[in-house]
N, C-alpha and C positions, 0 to 999 in steps of 0.2 A: 435389411435394416440395420444391421450394426456399423454398415459402410456411412449412415449418416450420424454416428454419434457424435462425432468432432462439433458439428452443428450443433447440438443441443444446449450448449451452455449460453447462444447466442438466442437462438430460438425461443424455448422457455422465456426469459423475460419479457422476450419482445411481445410476445403474446399475452403476457400475463398483464403487461401493462395496457396494452389495447384492450383487452378485455374488461380491465376496471373503469375504462373511459366511458362503458358502454352499460345500458340497461340490462340486467337489474342491477348488477354492481355497482354503477356509478351512484346510485341512489341512497345506498346503507354504508356507514363506516364498519358496521359489526359484520357484514357480508364481506367486504374488502379485507377485514382483518383474517378473516378463517382461509379466505382463498390466497392472500398474501403468503400465512404462515405454511398452508400446504404447498403452494407452487415453490417456495423456499427449498420446503424440506423435500420436495421432487427434485429439484435442481442439485442438492448435495446427493440423492441417488443416480441421478444422471451423470454427474462427473466422478462418481465412483465406481459405476459401469465402464465409462471411457477408461477410466486410469486401470481398470482390471484388463482392460483389454491393451492398453498401452504397454502395461507391465509382463504382460504374455507374450503380444503380436509384434512388438515394438512401436516405431510412432507411428500414428494414426494422421493420414493426409486426406484433405476433402479438399477437392476442385469443385468450385461452386459453378453448376452449368456444366459439368464436366470438362471445363476449359483448364488444360493443363497450363502449368508454370513451363517456364516465366511470364506467359503473358495473361492467363486467367487469373481469378481470386483464387488463393488457397489458405487455405487453414492447416496451421501445423500443430499438433497435441503431441509435444513432448514431455519428459519430465517434470522439466522448468514449468512450463506451461500448466502442466497439471496441478502441480503446486501452488501456483499461483490462483488458478480456477476454485480448487478447494478451500482456500485463504478465504479466498473472497464471500464464496457462499456461506461458509460459518459465521463470519462475520455480520453478512447479510442478513442471515437469518435469527440471528441474537439482535440485531437493530431493530427489525421490525417487530420481533417481539417487543422489545422495550417500547417501542412506538403505542402498541395497544394498549400500554398504562394511560394513555391518554394525549400524547405529543402529537399524534394524527390528527386530531380535532383542532390542533391550533390553527390549521389554514386549509386550503382545497387540493386536491391531487399528490396527495403526500406518497400514498402506495404504487401509483401510476409511474411518481419521478423516481421512487426508489428503483421499481425493475428497469426502468430505462437505464437508469445509472448502472445498475448491476451489467445490464446489454453491453453497454459501451465499456465497462472493464473486463468483461468477457472477452469482447470484441478484440481489445488490445492485445492480450494475452494470447490470443489464439491466432491472430494473423502473422502471415507469412511474409507480408510487404510492408515497405515504409508508407506506401500512399494510403493502405486502409488502416493502418495506424495513425495515421494523423485523421481520418474520418473518425474513427472510433474515440480518439481523442474530444474530437468535437463533439459527439452525442454524449459521453459522459461530462464532459463539460456544462452542456447546456442544459443538462439535468441537475449538475451541481448547482448550478446558478439559480434554478428555482429554488432548489433544497436549502440553501443557504439563507434564502429569505421567509422560506415557512415559519409562519408564525408572525411575521412582521416586526414590526420596533425600529426605533433610530439606530441603534448600535449596528444591527443584522444588515439593514440597508447601507450604511457608510462602510461596512466590511464588503458586501456584497458589489459595491461599485468600484471600490480598489482590486478587487478579484478578478471581475469580468473584465477591467482594462488590461491589467496584466496578462491575462490569458488572450486576450484579442491580440494583443501584442507579441506572445508567445506562438499564435497561430500564424501570423503573417510570417514571423521569422521560419516556422516550420516549412512555409511554403516555398518562400526561397530558396532552404536548404535543400528539398525536394527538388526544384528546379535545376539546381545548382549539378546537382548528384546525377537526376536523369540527361542531364545535358552531355555529360562528360560518359557516364558506363551504360546511358541507355536503357535502363532498368530500373525497376525499384525493387523488385525480389529477392530479398535478404541473401537467399543462398546465390542466385545468379550474380549478385553485387560481390558477393566475397569473393567470387573469380573471377570478375574482371578487374576487379580494384589493384590488383598486382601490375596490370598489361597496360597501363596510363602511361601516355607520355608525358613528358615534362610540364607542357603549358596545361593539360587537361587535368594532371596531377594538383596543381596549383587551386584549381578552381575546387576539386572534389575535395581537397583540405579544407577549402573554405565552407564548404557545405556541410563537411564533416563537424567542423568546430560551430559553425551555426546550430545544428542540431545539439551540440554538448549544450548550449546554452539553452536552448528550447528545453530540454531533459531536465538539466540543473533546477530550471525554473519549474517544473514540475515535481521534482525531487524535493526542492527547498535546500539545495544547497548553496553553499555561500558562494557570494555574495547575494543570491537571489532568496534567500529565506524570508526576508522582514515580512514577508504577507502573511506568513502561515499563523504565528501565534494569536494574531487578532482574529482572522477568518474563521479558525478553528474554535477559538474561543466565544466566539460569537454565535456558531449556528447551535441548533436545537441537537440535546445530545444523542439522538439517534442516528441525527446526519453527522456529527463529530465524530463518532463512533465508527461509520461506516468510511469517512474521511480518512481515517488511519491507515486505509489501505491506498489511499490514491498517491501517496508520495512514493508507495512502492512501485506503482505504474512508472513514473519517470525512472527510478531504478533499476526495475525491469528493462526498461528501453536500452540503458545505460550499459548495462550488462551483455544484454543481446547484441546491440551496434557495434560496440567498441570492441566484444570479444569475435564475433561471427564476419563481419563486415571489414572494421579496422583492427582485426587481432594480428597474431603472428604471420599469418599468409598473406598478408596486404603490401608487400613489397616496401617502397619508401614510405607506405603510409601507416607501416604496422606500428600499432600502440601510440598513434597519435596524439590520443588523449592522456598518458601515462604521466608526461611532465606537470599538466595542471591539474589532476587528480588528487595526487600527493598532498599537497599544500593545504588544498581547497577543503579536503575531506577531514584532516586534522584541526582548521579551523574553524569548520562547522561543528565540531566537536566541541571546541573549548568556547566559541561564543553560543552553543547548545546549551552548555553547562551554566556559562553567566546568566542565560536568560531564564533557566530552571529558577536559580540562586536570589533574582531580583524579581520573579513572579507575583504581583499582588493578589492572585487567587488560585485555585487548585485549578481552574479549566486553564489557564495560561500557562501553568507549571505542566502541565500535561502535554500541552501544545508544543512547549521546549523541550520536551522529554521525545517528542517526534523526531525534532531536528538533531537531538543527541543520537538518538538509533540511526538517523540518515547517515549523520557525520561518520558512526561505527561500519556500517554497510559498506559506503564509499571506503573504508580504508581497508575493507576487504576484497573490494575491486583493485585497489591500485596493488595490494599484494601479486596478484596476476597468477593465480595457480588454482589448479584444481583444489585442494584443499582447504585455500582461503575462501573459495567461491562455497563450497559445501558448509563451511562454517558460518559464514555469511547469509545462507538460506536457512540454516537451524536458528538462527539469530533473527532472521525475519520474521518465519513465524511466531517465535515467541511475543517478539517486541510489537508485534500488529495486535495481534490477541490482546495482550496486556495492556497496550495503548488503547484499544476499544472500550474494553473493560472500566479503565481509570476515566474515560471521559462519561461513562454511563455512572458509575459513584460519586463522579466531582455532581452531576445533575441531582444525585438521588439526596445527597448531603446538602446540597441547596435547598431542595425543596422543603428540608425541616428546619430551617436557618432563618428563615423568613427573609425581610429585606436585604440581610447582611448577606444571603446566597451563599455562595463558596468564597468570599472575601476573606482573607486573612487578619480579622478582627472579632473583637469579642462580639457575640449576639448569644439568642436564648439557647436553651439546651435543647439537643436533639431528642426527638421522640423514641429512636431506636438507634439509641448509642451503640448498644452489643452489638447489633446486627450488621451497621454500619463499621463499625470498627475493625471486626473481623474480617470484613471485605477490603477496607481499605489497606488493613495493616499485611493481608497476605498479596494485595495486588502491590504495593509499596517494595515488600520484600523482594519479589519478582523481578520489578522493573529495575531497581537497584542492583541486582547482580548478587544476591547475597543467596549463599548454600543452604539449603541444597536444591534451590529450585530453578527452573529454566534458565532464566537469566544468568545465574552463576556457570550453569553448561554452557551456555551461548557465550560467554565472553572467555570462558576458558577455551573453547574450540578458536575462537578469532585469536587470542592470544598466542596460540602453540602454533599458528597457521604463520607467524611474523618467525621466521628461522633465520634470516642473516642480521649480522648485527648491527647494521644500519635501521633494519626494518624495526628491532628490537627497541634500538635506543628513541626513536620517535614516536612508534606505536603504543608501547607498553604504559610508558610514564602518563602519556592523554588520555587512554583511555581508564587507567585504574584513577588518576586523579578525578576523572569526570564522574566515574562512579561514587567516588568519596563526595563529592557536591552535591551528588544527587540523593545520597544516603542522608545530608546536614539538612538539603532544601525538604525533602519528605519528611524526616523528623518534626521539622518547623512548623511543617504545615498539620500536620496530623496534633502535636500539640495545640495548636492553636484552635484547630475544628472541633477536636474531643474534648479539650480540658479547660478552654478559656470559654466560659458563658456565664450569663447572668440570670440569677433565679433559676427554680426548679421544674418551673411549669411550663408547659408548651401545647398549643393549639393546632400542632401540624398535624396536618391526615399521615395516616399509616402509608408506608409504601405500597406500590401496586404489586399484585403478586407476579406478573408478567416483567416486570422490571428487576426484581429482585431474581427470579429465575433466569432471565437474559443473563444477567452480570455472574451469576453461579455456572451457568455454562460456558462461559469464556474463563471464568477463572479455574474450573474443572481440567483445562487445557495444558496447565501450568506442570500438575502432577505427572498428566499424563505423557506431556513432554519427557519427564523425568524416567518414571518408570519404562515409557517405550523409546528410551533416548537410543537404544541400539539400532534398531529398525529404521528410526526417525534418520538416523545421522548416515546410515547404509543408504537409504532415498537420496538424501541430498547428496551425497559422495557420486550416487549414479546420475544423476541431473547434472552434476558440476562437470562431470565427466563427458555427458554427453554435449554440454555446451562449448567446453572447450576443443573437443574432437569433433566439430560440426562437420568439416569434411568427410567423416564415415556416412553422414546422410545425405552427401551429395546425390548418391545412386537412386534414392529413394525421392528425394525432392524434384531431383534435376534427373531423370533417367538417361544414361547416356551422355552425358554434359550438353551443353548449349554454347553456341558461337554468339 
């Protein structure tokens, strides 16, 4: 039974989604709520058991149909994949819990779509070959198209049209890139590609380089890396709160793919194509940080501010990729855990604040007084402190780790000022947002409904991860260090992934 653990993060949400399309679950939102929460909790347990096996028995390989790599479909559960799976599962559980407060009634098939989205994301983190990475990208994107328009409305429909068109272009480029790489390397298995890429002839090398750079465009679009970031603020701000919270992991899928592909396939062992993306990533990462900070400062409402904070986190993570060291990757992974969970919490908090401000919703204008200002104020204050990187919260530890990873003088001269200044800009923008939302109001009476216990509980769960990341910082950083070491020393896994090597 334990040999099938690696496929459970894909199977569980797949069957959960299918079952919720069938009677008796399809006819009752209440039954779907209970079922979805239980299955989300079961998914966390399954990933936890898988994690125990990875930590004690090493990387778990699952060859579907027992077709061995490089020709069969293979799932690879290493520590990096495991971290991303657990992050997705926790965020998914909180998003589902929040939706139980009433967002799930705004449209049909909410819970099945959430499960299919989880399946696509988990598959992207587990797959060991690029073609199935494309397949799982499509699965998660199709689900996200439907989730984005959940509840309807002109704004969501407009944002969804742009989102769909952009991602269709991205999917087409993805296929061109895969065709180029398969034509030159003869394989799309990531481990097998890393063995062959250093042996290419000059003519084939140029085609493979073109394919590799096309992949960078595709992953940059998914990750919202400059200049392909423009779609994100409007899209995320338009989505319903639980969908936007789950979308906080979507940019991380693109970043994960960049780390995986450009460290393993086009890493140090790629011969003439070694580190081919390095020259592009440094300026793009820093400019993403700068423009994200400008967007944060210029945001007219809290949802767009949080969406721009996601772009800032993307820039910070890409700086850790550009540093090209195990220490930097480990720092980036710690920061990724923090930024994803806090970003998800802020999307939910923005919606809760908006519910109690009437027509003004979360726009930075004078509105009626909040019904529960103390509760919402505490939640917002904790999340804002953490996302701005103020001590002693997890954002501070994450940024210190990233800054410490920049050893060289040139790295420090470029990375330190940009990261520190964007942090200062974030503090200013969040201070302005909090002042307007909580202190600028007219009248003392409000007829807003109190917040749902499901909504409050989901945000508290996400925010509890902030002190947990501080209290257990040592074991968490040990884990991220091991995951980074595994990623940068991928050749050590070759005997596991490709027993005896492959020609």
